[in-house]
C-alpha positions as CSV (number, residue, x, y, z in Angstrom):
1,M,-8.3,53.5,31.2
2,A,-9.8,50.6,29.3
3,T,-11.8,50.6,26.9
4,S,-14.9,48.9,26.5
5,R,-15.7,45.8,24.3
6,S,-17.8,46.9,21.1
7,L,-18.4,43.0,19.5
8,T,-20.4,41.6,22.7
9,P,-20.9,37.6,22.3
10,E,-25.2,38.6,21.3
11,A,-23.5,41.1,18.6
12,I,-21.0,38.4,17.5
13,G,-23.6,35.1,18.0
14,E,-24.3,34.6,14.5
15,V,-20.6,34.8,12.9
16,V,-19.4,32.8,15.3
17,S,-22.2,29.9,14.8
18,R,-21.8,29.9,10.9
19,L,-18.0,30.2,11.5
20,R,-18.4,27.2,13.7
21,A,-20.6,25.1,11.4
22,A,-18.2,25.4,8.5
23,N,-14.8,24.8,10.6
24,L,-16.8,21.5,11.8
25,A,-18.2,20.3,8.3
26,F,-14.1,20.9,6.8
27,S,-13.3,19.0,9.9
28,A,-15.4,15.9,8.9
29,A,-14.4,16.0,5.5
30,Y,-10.8,16.1,6.1
31,P,-10.2,14.1,9.2
32,G,-6.5,14.2,8.6
33,E,-4.2,11.0,7.5
34,S,-5.5,8.0,9.2
35,G,-3.2,6.1,11.6
36,D,-4.6,2.9,10.6
37,R,-2.5,0.2,9.0
38,Q,-1.5,0.9,5.0
39,A,-0.5,-2.2,2.6
40,V,2.7,-1.5,1.4
41,H,1.1,-3.3,-1.7
42,T,-1.6,-5.0,-3.4
43,V,-0.8,-8.3,-5.3
44,Y,-3.1,-9.1,-8.6
45,G,-4.0,-12.4,-9.3
46,G,-6.9,-14.2,-11.9
47,A,-9.4,-15.0,-10.3
48,H,-9.4,-18.8,-11.9
49,L,-5.9,-19.3,-9.8
50,F,-7.1,-18.0,-6.6
51,K,-6.1,-20.5,-4.1
52,A,-6.5,-20.0,0.3
53,D,-2.9,-20.0,0.5
54,T,-1.4,-18.4,-2.6
55,A,0.1,-16.1,-0.3
56,R,2.1,-18.7,1.2
57,K,3.2,-19.9,-2.0
58,M,4.0,-16.6,-3.5
59,G,6.7,-16.2,-0.3
60,Q,7.9,-19.5,-1.0
61,I,8.6,-18.9,-5.0
62,A,10.0,-15.6,-3.8
63,L,12.1,-17.3,-1.2
64,R,13.7,-19.2,-4.2
65,T,14.4,-16.7,-6.0
66,L,16.5,-14.5,-3.7
67,E,18.8,-17.8,-2.6
68,E,19.5,-18.0,-6.4
69,Y,19.7,-14.8,-7.5
70,Y,20.8,-12.8,-4.1
71,P,22.9,-15.3,-2.5
72,N,23.8,-12.9,-0.1
73,P,23.1,-9.8,0.8
74,M,25.9,-7.8,-0.6
75,V,24.7,-9.0,-4.2
76,L,20.9,-7.8,-3.6
77,G,22.7,-4.3,-2.5
78,R,24.6,-4.1,-5.4
79,A,21.6,-5.3,-8.0
80,L,19.6,-2.5,-6.6
81,S,22.4,0.4,-5.8
82,L,21.4,0.4,-2.2
83,R,23.2,3.4,-0.7
84,G,26.5,2.5,-0.7
85,S,26.2,-0.1,-2.4
86,E,29.9,0.8,-4.1
87,R,31.6,0.3,-1.3
88,L,30.2,-3.2,-1.0
89,P,32.9,-5.6,-1.5
90,T,33.4,-8.6,-4.0
91,D,36.1,-10.9,-2.4
92,T,34.3,-13.8,-1.2
93,D,36.3,-14.5,2.2
94,E,36.1,-9.9,2.5
95,V,32.1,-10.7,2.5
96,A,32.2,-14.0,4.7
97,Q,34.2,-11.6,7.6
98,I,32.0,-8.6,6.9
99,L,28.3,-10.6,6.9
100,A,30.1,-12.5,10.4
101,A,31.1,-9.3,11.7
102,C,27.2,-7.8,11.0
103,A,25.7,-10.9,12.6
104,S,27.5,-10.6,15.8
105,D,27.5,-6.7,16.3
106,P,24.9,-5.1,14.2
107,A,26.0,-1.7,16.2
108,A,29.5,-2.0,15.4
109,A,29.2,-2.7,11.7
110,Q,26.4,0.1,11.1
111,R,29.3,2.2,12.4
112,T,32.2,0.8,10.5
113,S,30.7,-0.6,7.5
114,P,27.5,1.1,6.8
115,A,27.2,0.2,3.1
116,A,27.5,-3.5,4.2
117,W,25.1,-3.0,7.6
118,M,22.6,-1.7,5.1
119,A,22.9,-4.5,2.6
120,Y,22.7,-6.9,5.5
121,T,19.4,-5.6,7.6
122,V,17.3,-4.9,4.4
123,H,18.6,-9.0,3.4
124,Q,17.7,-10.1,6.8
125,R,14.5,-8.7,7.0
126,V,13.3,-9.4,3.6
127,I,13.9,-13.2,4.4
128,E,11.8,-12.6,7.6
129,K,9.2,-10.9,5.6
130,L,8.9,-13.6,3.0
131,K,8.9,-16.0,5.7
132,R,5.8,-14.5,8.1
133,E,3.8,-12.3,5.6
134,P,4.7,-12.6,2.3
135,V,2.2,-10.8,0.6
136,E,0.0,-7.7,2.6
137,D,-2.8,-7.6,-0.3
138,F,-4.5,-9.4,-2.1
139,R,-6.2,-9.1,-5.1
140,I,-8.5,-11.8,-6.8
141,D,-8.9,-10.2,-10.3
142,F,-11.8,-11.0,-12.3
143,E,-10.8,-7.8,-15.1
144,D,-7.6,-7.5,-16.4
145,G,-5.5,-10.4,-14.8
146,Y,-8.8,-12.6,-15.7
147,G,-10.2,-11.1,-19.3
148,N,-13.6,-12.0,-21.0
149,R,-15.2,-15.5,-20.7
150,P,-18.4,-17.3,-21.1
151,D,-20.4,-16.6,-18.1
152,A,-20.7,-20.3,-17.5
153,E,-16.7,-20.3,-16.7
154,E,-17.3,-16.8,-15.3
155,D,-19.5,-18.2,-13.0
156,G,-17.9,-21.2,-11.4
157,H,-14.5,-19.1,-10.9
158,A,-16.5,-16.8,-9.2
159,V,-17.9,-19.9,-7.3
160,Q,-14.4,-21.3,-6.6
161,A,-12.6,-18.3,-5.5
162,A,-15.3,-17.4,-3.0
163,E,-15.2,-20.7,-1.6
164,E,-11.2,-20.8,-1.5
165,L,-11.6,-17.3,0.1
166,A,-13.6,-18.5,2.7
167,R,-11.9,-21.9,3.9
168,G,-8.4,-19.4,3.7
169,L,-10.8,-17.7,6.1
170,A,-11.3,-20.5,8.3
171,S,-7.7,-21.5,8.3
172,G,-6.1,-18.0,8.4
173,T,-3.7,-18.0,5.3
174,L,-4.3,-15.2,3.5
175,S,-2.9,-11.7,3.5
176,P,-3.9,-8.9,6.3
177,F,-5.7,-7.5,3.5
178,I,-8.0,-9.0,0.6
179,G,-10.6,-8.4,-1.7
180,I,-11.6,-8.7,-5.5
181,R,-11.4,-6.7,-8.8
182,I,-14.7,-6.9,-10.2
183,K,-15.2,-5.7,-14.1
184,P,-15.9,-1.9,-15.0
185,F,-19.6,-0.7,-14.8
186,T,-19.5,0.3,-18.1
187,E,-22.6,-0.6,-20.2
188,E,-21.0,-3.2,-22.4
189,L,-19.7,-4.8,-18.9
190,R,-21.8,-4.0,-16.0
191,E,-24.4,-6.8,-16.3
192,R,-21.3,-9.8,-16.1
193,S,-20.2,-7.4,-13.5
194,I,-23.0,-7.2,-11.3
195,R,-23.5,-10.8,-11.4
196,T,-19.3,-11.9,-10.9
197,L,-20.2,-9.4,-7.4
198,D,-23.6,-11.1,-6.7
199,I,-21.7,-14.8,-7.2
200,F,-18.6,-14.4,-5.7
201,V,-20.5,-12.6,-1.8
202,S,-23.1,-14.7,-1.2
203,T,-21.3,-17.7,-2.1
204,L,-18.3,-16.1,0.2
205,A,-21.7,-15.2,2.8
206,E,-22.7,-19.2,2.8
207,K,-19.0,-20.5,3.1
208,S,-17.8,-18.0,6.2
209,E,-21.2,-18.0,7.9
210,R,-22.0,-14.7,7.3
211,R,-18.4,-13.3,7.6
212,V,-16.0,-11.0,5.3
213,P,-12.3,-11.1,5.8
214,D,-10.8,-7.8,7.6
215,H,-10.0,-5.3,5.1
216,F,-12.1,-6.7,2.8
217,V,-12.8,-4.9,-0.5
218,V,-14.5,-5.0,-3.6
219,T,-12.5,-3.0,-6.6
220,L,-14.1,-0.9,-9.3
221,P,-11.7,-0.4,-12.5
222,K,-12.2,2.8,-14.8
223,V,-14.6,4.9,-12.9
224,V,-15.2,8.0,-14.9
225,I,-18.9,9.3,-13.3
226,P,-20.1,9.0,-9.7
227,E,-22.7,7.2,-10.9
228,Q,-20.8,4.1,-11.0
229,V,-19.9,4.4,-7.6
230,S,-23.0,4.7,-6.2
231,A,-24.4,2.1,-8.2
232,L,-21.8,-0.3,-6.6
233,A,-22.6,1.5,-3.0
234,E,-26.4,1.0,-3.7
235,L,-25.7,-2.9,-4.7
236,L,-23.4,-3.9,-2.3
237,L,-25.9,-2.8,0.7
238,L,-28.3,-4.7,-1.3
239,L,-26.1,-7.7,-0.8
240,E,-25.6,-7.4,2.8
241,T,-29.4,-7.1,3.2
242,K,-29.4,-10.2,1.2
243,T,-27.2,-12.5,2.3
244,G,-26.8,-11.0,6.0
245,L,-23.8,-10.2,6.1
246,P,-23.2,-7.1,8.6
247,G,-24.0,-3.5,7.2
248,G,-20.9,-1.4,6.1
249,S,-18.6,-4.8,5.6
250,L,-18.4,-4.5,1.7
251,K,-15.9,-1.9,1.6
252,I,-15.3,0.1,-1.9
253,E,-12.2,0.6,-3.8
254,L,-11.8,2.7,-7.1
255,M,-9.5,2.5,-9.6
256,I,-8.1,5.7,-11.3
257,E,-7.1,4.5,-14.6
258,T,-8.7,7.8,-17.2
259,T,-7.8,10.8,-17.0
260,Q,-11.8,11.2,-17.0
261,S,-11.5,10.2,-13.8
262,I,-9.4,13.6,-13.0
263,V,-11.2,16.0,-14.7
264,D,-15.2,15.6,-15.3
265,M,-16.8,16.8,-18.5
266,N,-17.1,20.4,-17.2
267,G,-13.3,20.8,-16.1
268,R,-14.0,20.4,-12.5
269,L,-11.5,17.9,-10.2
270,L,-13.8,14.7,-10.1
271,L,-11.6,12.4,-7.4
272,P,-14.1,14.1,-4.1
273,A,-17.4,13.6,-5.9
274,L,-16.4,9.9,-6.9
275,V,-15.2,9.3,-3.3
276,R,-18.7,11.2,-1.7
277,A,-20.4,9.1,-4.3
278,A,-19.6,5.7,-2.2
279,G,-21.7,6.7,1.0
280,G,-19.0,6.0,3.4
281,R,-17.7,3.2,1.7
282,C,-14.7,3.9,0.1
283,V,-11.6,3.4,1.8
284,G,-9.0,3.6,-1.1
285,A,-8.0,4.8,-4.9
286,H,-5.5,3.3,-6.7
287,F,-3.8,4.2,-9.7
288,G,-3.6,2.2,-13.3
289,T,-0.4,3.5,-14.7
290,Y,-1.1,1.8,-18.3
291,D,-4.4,2.5,-18.8
292,Y,-4.0,5.7,-17.2
293,T,-1.4,6.6,-20.0
294,A,-2.6,4.5,-22.9
295,G,-5.1,7.1,-22.8
296,Y,-3.3,9.4,-22.6
297,G,-1.8,9.3,-25.9
298,I,1.4,8.0,-24.7
299,T,2.6,5.1,-26.7
300,A,3.7,1.8,-25.0
301,A,7.7,2.4,-25.2
302,Y,7.3,5.2,-22.8
303,Q,4.4,4.1,-20.6
304,G,6.0,3.7,-16.9
305,M,5.0,4.8,-13.4
306,T,7.7,7.7,-13.7
307,H,6.4,9.5,-16.8
308,P,5.3,12.9,-15.7
309,A,1.7,12.4,-17.3
310,C,1.5,9.7,-14.2
311,D,3.1,11.9,-11.8
312,F,0.5,14.9,-13.2
313,A,-2.3,12.7,-12.0
314,K,-0.8,11.2,-8.6
315,H,0.2,14.8,-7.8
316,M,-4.2,15.7,-8.0
317,M,-5.0,12.3,-6.6
318,K,-2.8,13.8,-3.5
319,V,-4.4,17.7,-3.6
320,A,-8.1,15.8,-4.3
321,L,-7.7,13.2,-1.2
322,A,-5.0,14.2,1.5
323,G,-6.7,14.6,4.9
324,T,-9.8,12.6,3.9
325,G,-8.1,9.1,5.4
326,I,-8.9,7.5,1.7
327,A,-5.5,5.4,1.5
328,L,-3.5,5.9,-2.4
329,S,-1.9,3.7,-4.0
330,D,0.5,3.7,-7.5
331,G,0.3,1.4,-10.3
332,A,3.0,-1.6,-11.0
333,T,6.1,-1.5,-13.3
334,N,5.1,-4.2,-15.5
335,V,8.9,-5.4,-16.6
336,M,8.8,-8.8,-14.9
337,P,12.0,-10.1,-13.2
338,V,12.3,-13.7,-14.7
339,P,14.9,-15.2,-16.1
340,R,15.7,-15.9,-20.0
341,H,16.4,-19.3,-20.0
342,R,15.0,-22.0,-18.3
343,Q,16.1,-25.7,-18.6
344,A,13.7,-28.2,-19.5
345,K,12.3,-31.3,-17.4
346,D,15.2,-34.2,-17.9
347,G,17.3,-31.1,-20.5
348,P,20.7,-30.2,-20.3
349,A,21.9,-27.8,-17.6
350,L,22.1,-24.0,-18.6
351,T,25.0,-23.2,-19.7
352,P,27.7,-20.9,-17.4
353,E,27.0,-17.8,-20.5
354,Q,23.2,-18.5,-20.0
355,I,23.0,-18.2,-15.7
356,L,24.7,-15.2,-16.1
357,E,22.6,-13.7,-19.0
358,N,19.2,-14.7,-16.7
359,R,20.9,-13.0,-13.7
360,A,21.7,-9.4,-15.2
361,V,17.9,-10.0,-16.8
362,V,16.3,-10.7,-13.3
363,H,18.6,-8.2,-12.0
364,A,17.7,-5.6,-14.8
365,A,14.5,-5.6,-13.7
366,S,14.6,-5.5,-10.5
367,R,16.2,-2.8,-10.5
368,L,14.0,-1.2,-12.4
369,H,10.7,-2.5,-9.9
370,Y,13.2,-0.6,-6.6
371,D,13.8,2.6,-8.6
372,Q,10.0,2.9,-9.0
373,I,8.9,1.9,-6.0
374,R,11.2,4.7,-4.7
375,H,9.7,6.9,-6.8
376,S,6.4,6.7,-5.7
377,L,7.7,6.5,-1.5
378,E,9.1,9.8,-2.4
379,N,6.2,10.9,-4.0
380,G,4.4,10.3,-0.7
381,F,2.6,6.9,-2.6
382,Y,3.0,4.1,0.1
383,Q,1.9,1.5,-1.8
384,G,1.6,-0.2,-4.7
385,W,0.8,-2.8,-7.2
386,D,3.2,-6.4,-7.7
387,L,2.3,-9.2,-10.4
388,H,5.0,-11.7,-10.1
389,P,6.5,-13.3,-6.7
390,A,9.9,-11.9,-7.3
391,Q,8.6,-8.4,-6.8
392,L,8.1,-9.5,-3.5
393,I,11.7,-9.0,-3.1
394,T,12.8,-5.8,-4.7
395,R,9.2,-4.4,-2.8
396,Y,10.1,-5.3,0.7
397,A,14.1,-3.9,-0.1
398,A,12.9,-0.6,-1.7
399,V,10.1,0.1,1.1
400,F,12.6,-1.3,3.9
401,A,15.5,0.6,2.4
402,F,13.5,3.9,2.5
403,F,12.2,3.8,6.3
404,I,15.4,2.6,7.5
405,E,17.2,5.7,5.7
406,G,14.7,8.1,6.9
407,L,14.6,6.8,10.2
408,D,17.6,8.8,12.0
409,A,16.4,12.5,11.0
410,A,12.5,10.9,11.9
411,S,13.0,10.1,15.4
412,V,14.8,13.9,16.0
413,R,11.9,15.7,14.5
414,L,9.2,13.5,16.0
415,K,11.1,13.4,19.4
416,N,11.4,17.2,19.1
417,F,7.9,17.9,17.7
418,I,5.9,15.7,20.7
419,D,8.5,17.5,23.3
420,K,7.4,21.1,22.0
421,A,3.3,19.8,21.6
422,A,3.7,18.6,25.6
423,Q,5.1,21.5,26.8
424,A,2.7,24.2,25.2
425,T,-0.5,21.8,26.3
426,L,1.6,21.3,29.9
427,V,1.0,25.4,30.3
428,G,-2.3,25.9,28.8
429,D,-1.4,26.7,25.5
430,V,-3.2,25.4,22.2
431,F,-1.6,23.3,19.7
432,D,-3.4,23.1,16.6
433,D,-0.7,21.3,14.3
434,A,-1.9,17.6,15.5
435,A,-2.2,16.5,11.9
436,T,1.8,16.9,11.8
437,G,2.3,15.1,14.3
438,Q,0.0,12.6,13.2
439,G,1.5,12.2,9.9
440,L,5.0,12.2,11.8
441,L,3.8,9.6,13.9
442,N,2.5,7.3,10.5
443,F,6.0,6.9,9.7
444,F,7.0,4.6,12.1
445,L,3.1,2.8,12.0
446,R,3.8,2.3,8.7
447,G,7.6,1.3,9.3
448,M,7.2,-1.0,11.8
449,S,3.9,-2.8,10.9
450,C,5.5,-3.4,7.2
451,G,9.0,-4.8,9.1
452,A,10.8,-2.3,7.8
453,L,11.8,-1.1,11.7
454,T,11.9,-2.8,14.7
455,L,10.3,-1.5,18.3
456,D,13.7,-0.3,19.6
457,E,14.5,1.6,16.3
458,A,11.6,3.1,16.8
459,R,12.3,3.8,20.3
460,Q,14.6,6.5,19.1
461,T,11.8,9.0,19.6
462,G,11.0,8.4,23.1
463,L,7.6,6.7,22.5
464,T,6.9,3.8,24.4
465,L,5.2,0.6,22.7
466,E,2.0,1.9,24.6
467,E,2.0,5.1,22.8
468,F,2.8,3.6,19.8
469,R,-0.4,1.1,20.1
470,T,-2.9,3.9,20.6
471,R,-2.4,4.9,17.0
472,S,-2.3,8.5,17.4
473,F,-0.6,11.4,18.3
474,A,-3.4,13.0,19.7
475,Q,-4.0,10.4,22.8
476,I,-0.4,10.3,23.4
477,L,-0.8,14.1,24.1
478,N,-3.3,13.5,26.4
479,G,-1.8,10.7,28.2
480,R,1.5,12.7,28.4
481,R,-0.7,15.7,29.8
482,K,-2.1,13.3,32.5
483,A,1.2,11.9,33.3
């Protein structure tokens, strides 16, 4: 005998209405990981040095460094300890033979000499990247990389940097992502910071016919209270109105560089409030390793990206902002891969001992950089800071190796996940784990957008180019359901 339903739609209507409102509010606050491209790094450079072709010149320097200190893939593989590097040959003839095999039949080389294939593939893709797109994101710096200067001098550099940015925008020489870092909004520096922001944006709007580059951001350092963020948001709105720039075109990026940026004076997690204070303009939060550790009381000898204090702060950033669509970035390695001995102009050539020492110093710094990038990647931070052209080599080598190593497992997992999801929707079941699917898809979107993975490699998932172009797991499922 069938039982009558005691909870009628009328009886539960108010409960369901409140639940629906709460669910929608949560979904709005946590829309999930964005499928939009995120740069793998941000290169910081003093505003007084910025030129329209800075990115291209940095790539040229990096290529010369690669040629001098990593003359073939086996040297790169051993220096950075790529997977299987202990098996890489050192004999000149054997190296030449393996490189020829990798070039003529990469698939066969991958099966017979996986370590050599890995070194060769990473080396080749780094070269291609440095020629095609050496810098993904650049920050014109008016803070730590610039210092405190007389007002007239900073005014002049704000105008000059904006004019160079406008010139690069017109000529197409800028990095895909770009922005400026102003000084913090402390009582001591806020007036200078606002003045620089005003001069720069006003000049840029005038010289660029009221355009800003795609993915342009204003980076606010050393944020400690939401009012600093809301003040910047209000100022950006005033500048857009004053200059005729499109509304909302000036985005905000936050620097998390103090313990107070993590936990406020009342013991509450501050990060969500900082993002809300931006009024929808915040697109990223970057961790500042050395200011954070200094404020934490860690001495210089032990400050670094892998210190447990940094891991704690970055885990808090992930916990607070995961699923919000805010892009997170790790900090920088401050040990530069630069040679100890330099040949003076018209001076004597370096001795063999000095050349060997230079190589050892550069390789050691690059290995440190590589290891710290891998640490970031393994902890879900796909972006970091670079401070020197030579660091571009290890940035891309680390990122490319990470994605290549994870390709096979990720391909199988995404293919199986899509097949299961598509089958569920086909028979009318509800598939409610789209966030996981988007996360798996993003592995390939990240890898392809930076040049780590080729389209052919990504197709191992069974997805087509058109499906990848949607950048949306939900759209892919919807398309397959209609097919």
